[in-house]
N, C-alpha and C positions, 0 to 999 in steps of 0.2 A: 149519686154525681155520675154523670155522663161526660166522656171525654171522647170526641169523634176525632178520627185521621184526616189531615188536611186533604182538599178535595183536589183531583188532577186538573189540569188546565191545558188546554187546547188551542192550537192556532193553526192556519193553513196558507198556503199562497200557490198559485198556478203560475207556471212560466213554460214556454214554449220550448220544446227541445229538437233541435234539427241535426241531421248528418247524414253520411253516405255509407259507412263502415258497419258491417253486420257483424263483427266478429266479438259475441258475448256469451260467456258460458253460465248455463242455469244450474243452481244449485236448488234443490226442492226439498221443501218442509219435511217431505214423506220419509227423507232419508235421514232426517234428525231425530227419530223413534227411539233411538238408543238409549238406556238408562243412564240417568245421571248418578254416579256414584258417592258423589262430593257430599258432606253433610253440611245441613245450613248451619250458619253461624251462631254462637253462644256468647251472650255476653254475662260475665260473672257479676253475682250481686255484690254491691257494697253495702249491703244492710247486713248486720250481725246476726247470726242464727239463734233461733231462741230455742231452748230445749224444754219439749212438755212433758207431761207425763202419760202413761197409758190410759188413765181416765179421760185426761183432756182430749187424747186423739181420737178415743171413742165418741166423745161428744161431738167433735169435728166432723167425723163420718156420719154420725146420727143427724146432724143439721142438715148435711148435704143430702142424704137421702129424703129428708123431710122436703126441701127445695123441690127435687126431682118428682115425688110424689104429687106435690100441688102443681107443677107443670105440666104432668101427665093428664090431671082431671080436664085440663084445658085443652089438650090433645098437642100439647108442645112438645118439641125435641127435648130429650135429656140432656142436661150438662154434663160436659166431662170434668173429673176432678184434675185440678191441676196444683201440683205440689209446690210448683214455684210461687202461684198466687196464694197458696197456704202459708208459706214461709214470710211473705210481706204481711199477711192478715194477721199472723201470729205476732209480728214484730209490732204492729199497731196495737192488738189488744195487750201487751206488755206494757207499751207506752203509755196507753191509758190507765193501766194500774199503777205503775210507777210514778208517773208525773200527777196523776190525779184529777184530769180532766175526762171528759166524755163527748165525743164527738168526731168529726171527720178532720177538722183542723188542727193539728198538733201543734203545741207551741215550739217544740224542738225538731220536728220533721216535716211540717207543712202539710201540704193537702196529699189527698190520695194518689193524685198524679205524680207528685214530687217524690213519693215513696215508691211508686211502680219504675219512676225514671231511674231511681238510685240503684234499684235492683236489678237494673239492666233488662227490664221487661218491656217489649216492645208490643203495643196492643193498637188496634185500630178503633176499638172502644172499651171503656172500663165503668164500671159503677161499683159503689161500696154502700154495704148495710153495717151498722153497728147497733148491738144491745147490749144492756146489762140486765141479767136475771137470775133466779136462782137454778133453772135448769133449760133444757132445750124446749121443752114443751111450752112454757112461758115466753121464752124469747120468740120463738116460731109464732106463737098466736099474735105476739105484740105486733111483729114486723108485718104480718099479714094484715093487720088491722090500720095499719099505716099506710096511705095512697101510694106517697113516694117509694116507700121502702118494697110495697107491692110491686109497683111497676118495674123495679129490678129484677125482683124474682120472677117474673112472667115475660120478662124482655125477649125478644125475638133477634135481637142485634148482637146477643152475647152467646157464646159457645161452650165457655170454661168457668170454672167456680172452685176458689181455694177457701176454705174456713180456718180461721184462727181463734181458739179457745185457750183463754188463761184465767185461772181462778184468781178471783180478788182477795185482796189481804184479808185476813180474820180480823173483826171489830167485834169486840165484847157487846153481848147484847141483840147484836145484829145476825140475821141471817147470812152464810156467806154466798156468794153468788159468784158469776161468771161473766167475765168479758167476752163477747162474742162479735167477731169480724167476718164479714163475708164479702168477699171480692170477686165479682165478676168480670170477665172479660172476653173479648174476640182476639186472641193472640196473631201477630202478624209474624210467618216464616222468614227469617231472614237469610236471605240468598245473595252470593255474590253476584256481579253482574252477568259474568258467565253461566251460572247456575239459571238464574233468571231467565236468559235468554233460550237456554235449551227447555225451560219448561213453557216457556210461550212457544216455541216451535211446535212442540209435540201438541200443545192444546189447540193450536191453530191447525195444524195437520188433521187431528183428530173432526175438530170441528167442520173443516171443510170435506172430508171425507163422508161425514156424516149428512151434510148438505149436498152430496154429489157434486160437488165442485172441484175442479182440476187444483191438482198441488200448485201451489203458487211459488214460483222461482224466485231466488234472490239473486239480484242482478248486481255484478261485480263492482261497476262504479256507483251504484247506490250504495252499496254495502260499505265501499269504502270512503265515500263521501260521508255517510252517518257515523262512521268510527271516527274519522278525523274530526269532525264537530259536535260530536254529543256532549264534551267537556266544557264546550262553552255554555251549556243550558244553565240559567239561573235557576236554581231549584225553588228559590223564595217566588218566583214569577217565571214560570216556563214560558209563556205566551210571549212575554216581552223579548225573549232571546232569539226569536225569528228573524227580526227584522235583518240585524246583523248576519244571520243564517243565509236568510235570503240574498242577501248581497255576494256572499261567498260561493252559494250555490249557482247562482246565474253566471258570474265569472267562470267558474268551473264547467257549466254547462256549455257556453257559448265556445269553450276551446275543445270539449270531448265530440269526438266523430263517432259516426255511425249509431247513434241512437235514434229510435224509430218511435219514441213515445210523443204522442200529442200534447200532455202536460205531466207536471210533477206536482205532487202533493205533499207539503211536509207538515208534521205535527209534533210538537214539544210537551212532555208531561213530568210529572214528578209525582211519587206516590212512596208510602212506608214500605210498602211491598209489591210483589210482581202481581197478587192477585188483584189489585186496584188500580192497574194501569189498563187503559181503554184499549182493547186491540179489535174492535168490531170492523174497523177499516180494513183489515187484513181477510175479512170474510166477504168483502165486496168482489162481486164477480166481473166487475168491469176493470178490476185492477190486474194487471197485465204482469209486474213485477213489482219486487219491493227490496228497500233495505234498511235495516234498522241497527240501531246500538243502544247499550245501555252502560250507565256509569252512576258513581256514587256522589251525592251531593249533600248540602244542609239546607233544610228548608228554615223558614222564617221564626221557628221556635227552636231552632238549635239542633234539631232531630236529624240523623242521618237516614236518608230517602234514595231510593232510586230514580234516577232521571233516564228517559228514553227519547230518542229522536227516531221517527219514523219517515221515509220516503216512499212514494207511492207513485208508480210509473202507470200510466193509462195510454 
């Protein structure tokens, strides 16, 4: 199963800016290189904790290592072990044991994405494998033999893995096995708008320096306008918000004096995390100054996302 983050949406407009006054202060990205000591947000899980035995925990680590060994054979990056994913995976393994079903769709907890959401885990992508077998070796070989499950194991779009192993109920005359759940994901770092802004400033500053581009100044008028209007972006369809933003921008720019830009361009975006916001325009050497702001919004799926409004002065 694969769940992808909502794609960013962009739109632009051009408007002529005229004036005579030349009083504007430059704030450079290079000055924003200080460390951001604030910690990323963490959403507590609403799923109950499943207590497993040392033996089950040993099997979880063994399966994790087997997955990375398979990835190594193909020159793929090793996955990082994620205890939060493991907790979700254990919950699903126990649910299968107690409810008496086997699969991804639980009659009590729904889909893998439902469980991830309930656990407060935010991911750009997630995938799930399940197996019922007497040992790790059998489970691993069966997963490798299944094209869909194997595709999850060697996926290049995930970075983390958690494994949940719960021993099956003892049935007379049958070999007691284990429920295995592998939960793959690419987690999103949850940042406040202020944290995301500082991160973007540092990244753009580093990228421009590596490309031997001059530091890009933050223009007070563009900054102020972006800050005042970023809350009006509809996270469900960011591009549609620009029509009204354009009208307000043109009204403001007609009143603002001393601006020497030939044009101004605006873009509105929404994404799960700062790493998915498109900042390539901030590397354009023809841009003379910029203003941008971020806020939080809710997308069409009801998820909390970052919205960003950028104004480029040329």
